[in-house]
C-alpha positions in Angstrom: -21.2 20.9 -85.1 -23.9 18.4 -84.0 -24.9 18.0 -80.4 -25.3 14.3 -79.6 -26.4 13.1 -76.1 -26.2 9.6 -74.8 -28.8 9.0 -72.1 -28.1 6.3 -69.6 -27.3 5.4 -66.1 -23.6 4.7 -66.7 -24.1 1.0 -67.5 -21.7 -0.9 -69.7 -24.0 -0.6 -72.8 -24.3 3.2 -72.2 -20.5 3.6 -71.9 -19.9 1.4 -75.0 -22.4 3.6 -76.9 -20.5 6.8 -76.0 -17.2 5.3 -77.1 -18.6 3.8 -80.3 -20.1 7.1 -81.4 -16.9 8.9 -80.5 -14.8 6.4 -82.5 -17.0 6.5 -85.6 -17.1 10.3 -85.5 -13.3 10.5 -85.4 -13.0 8.0 -88.2 -15.3 10.0 -90.4 -13.9 13.4 -89.4 -17.3 14.5 -88.2 -17.4 17.4 -85.7 -19.7 16.6 -82.9 -20.2 17.6 -79.3 -20.9 14.4 -77.4 -22.5 14.6 -74.0 -23.2 11.8 -71.5 -26.4 12.3 -69.5 -26.7 10.1 -66.4 -29.1 12.1 -64.2 -32.5 10.3 -64.0 -34.4 13.6 -63.9 -32.8 14.8 -67.2 -33.3 11.4 -68.9 -37.0 11.4 -67.9 -37.5 14.8 -69.7 -37.0 13.0 -73.0 -39.7 10.3 -72.1 -37.1 7.5 -72.6 -38.0 4.2 -71.0 -35.0 2.2 -72.0 -31.3 3.1 -72.3 -28.9 3.7 -73.8 -30.8 6.4 -75.8 -29.4 8.8 -78.3 -30.6 12.4 -78.6 -29.5 14.5 -81.6 -30.3 18.2 -81.6 -32.8 17.6 -78.8 -34.7 14.8 -80.7 -34.6 11.2 -79.5 -33.4 9.1 -82.5 -32.7 5.7 -80.8 -33.2 3.9 -77.5 -32.9 0.5 -75.9 -29.7 -0.8 -77.4 -26.3 0.0 -78.8 -26.8 1.5 -82.2 -25.3 -0.1 -85.3 -22.5 1.6 -87.2 -24.8 2.2 -90.1 -27.3 4.1 -87.9 -24.5 6.3 -86.4 -23.2 7.1 -89.9 -26.6 8.5 -90.9 -26.7 10.7 -87.8 -23.3 12.3 -88.5 
């Protein structure tokens, strides 16, 4: 099971990103643990300047926009 974190303040794009990843994982039958990280101190630990940001297995793989479906599929 992959640990995927969505870093963001809780803005609309951040919430959409969480739902989008959840939806695609369900469609693909991928087992993931999806966490939403909204605490600024925790987000700063990843040196992320723009959100939403995606962290997989503690590595930042995307930041600054809602990822495209093709990107999400490669992460699953």
